[in-house]
N, C-alpha and C positions, 0 to 999 in steps of 0.2 A: 535751829540746828546747833549742835556742837561739832565743829569741824576738827577732825583728827587725821594724823598721818602716821604710818608705820611701815617699816621695811622688814620683811621676814619676821623673825622672832625678837627683833629689837624692841625696846620699850616704846610704848605708845606716846606720841607727841601731840599735844593739843595745840591746834593752830588758833582757834577762836571759839568763843561760845556766844550764843544769842545771834547767830548768823541768820539773816533773812533770805539769802539766796547765794549761790556760789557757782563757779565754773572752773574747771581745771583744764588748762591748755595741754597740747601734745607734749610740750617740753616741761611739764609739771609746775608751771606757774599757777598759783591759785588766785582767782579774782573773786572777791566776796563783798556782800553788803551787810553791814551791821549798824543798827541804829540810824539807818538812812545815810550812812557814810560808805564810800567806796574805798576798798583796800586791795592791794596787790602784794603777794609775797611768794617766796619759794620756801617749801618746808625746811625748817631748821634755821631760817633767817628771819629777821625782824620785818614785820609788815610795814608797808608804806601807804599812808593815806593819800588817796588821789583827789577826792573831793567830798563835800558834805552836802546835806540837804537834798538828797537825790529824790527824784520823782519816781516813785515805785509803782504807779498805776500803769496799766497797759496803754501805750500810746501808738501802737502800730495796728492799724485797722485789720490787716490780714492775719495778725497773730503769728507771723513767720519769725520765730525766734531761733537763733543759733546757740543760745546760751543757757541751756539747762532750765532752771526754775527762776531765773532773775527776770524781772520786768523793769524796763527803764534803763537797763545796761545791756550792751551788746558787745560781743567779742568777735572780731573778724574771723573768717573761716581758717585763715592761716595762723591764727593765734598771736598776731603781732600788734594789733591795734585795739583800742577800746573806744566805744562811743557810749555816751551816757546823757541822761536827761536830769536837769536840776530844776527843782521846784521854783515857780515864779509866783505862787499864790493863786493862779488861775487853774481851775480843774481840768480844762481842755488843752492847755499848752504848757510848754516848758522851754528852758534854754538848753541847747545841745552843745556838748563839748566832745572833743576827741583828743587822744594822745597815744603815743606808742606804749606798749605794755611794759617795756623796760623802764619807762618814766625818765628817759634821757632827754627828750625834747620837751618843750613847753606845751601845756594844754592849749588847744585852739578852740575858741568859741565859734561854732559854725553858724548857729542861728539863735535868735531870741524870740520868746513868746510864740513858738511855732509848734506844729505837730509833724511827726515823721511820717512821710507818705510811703517811701520805699528806699532801699539801699542795695548796692551790689554786695556780694559776699565778702570782699575785702575792703569795702568802703571807698573804692575808687570814685564812685558817684553816690551822692545821697540827696534825695529830693524831700524838701520841706514845704509845708503850706503855712502861711501866716496871713490871717484875715482872708482876703480874696486873691492872694498872689502866691505863685509857686516860685521857689528858690532852689537852685542847684549848687551843691558843693562838689567840686572836683578835686581829687588829690588831697582830701582832708584840709581844704582851705575854706575860708569864710564863704558862705553861700551867697550867690549872686542872683538877683531877680531875673526871672525868665518871662513871666506873663502876669497880667492883672485880670481881674474880672472873673476869676475861677469860682464856680459854684460848687462843683463836685468833680473829683478825679475818678475816672472809671477804670482806666487801664494804663499800666506803665511798663515800659521795657527800657530800663536804664542802660543796658548794653548797647542799644541802638539810639539811646537818648530820645525816645519817642514816648509820648503820653497823650491820652485822650481825656478831655474834660468837658463839662458842660458849663455854660455861662448864662446868666440871666440878663435879658434885655427888657427894660421897662417900656411898655407901650405908652405913648403920649397922645393917643387918639381921644377926641372929645365926642360928645353926643352929636354935635353938628356934622361930624364926619360920616354919620350913618343916616342923616335925614336929607331928603330931597325936597 
C-alpha cells in the first residue's frame, strides 16, 4: 500500500509507501508495517520505528485479529497498546514484545521462541505456548510458566483464567505385562 492522509480539501499527505499492513486507532494514531519493520505515527508528524524483523506470518490459531490486515502485530481494543512478534528464524515460533502505543515506556519482551495461544482484548492476560509448556503474561509483564506437558490447547477463557489441554502420557508396559 501507499498510505495517505487528507483532511477535507487540503493537500494529500503521504505517510508511507510500500506498506505491508496498517491499523488506525480511534485517536488517529497510525500503526503500520513496512519492510518487516513496525512504525507508529500521527498524520503530519514523523514516524517512530518500534521494532524490526517482524514475524508477519499468522501465529494465532483462531485467526481472531483486531488489527485490520496486519498479521504478527496486534493493537489492543482500546488502542493504547501494541503486541508484536519478532522473527527468531523458526517458522512456528517468535519472540513477543509489547509497548504502549505512545512509545513512552520501554518495550517488554513477554515470551521467547513461543506461539500466541490467546489474549484478552486489552492485553491484560496473554497466553503463550513454548515447547510443551504454557506461559501467562499478566499486565503486560514477562510471561510466567503455568504448566508443562501440554500436547494441545483445546479451549481458553482468559477472563476466568481457565484453559483445557491434552497431555501425552507414555506407556511403559512390556510384553510380559500381558502374558500369564
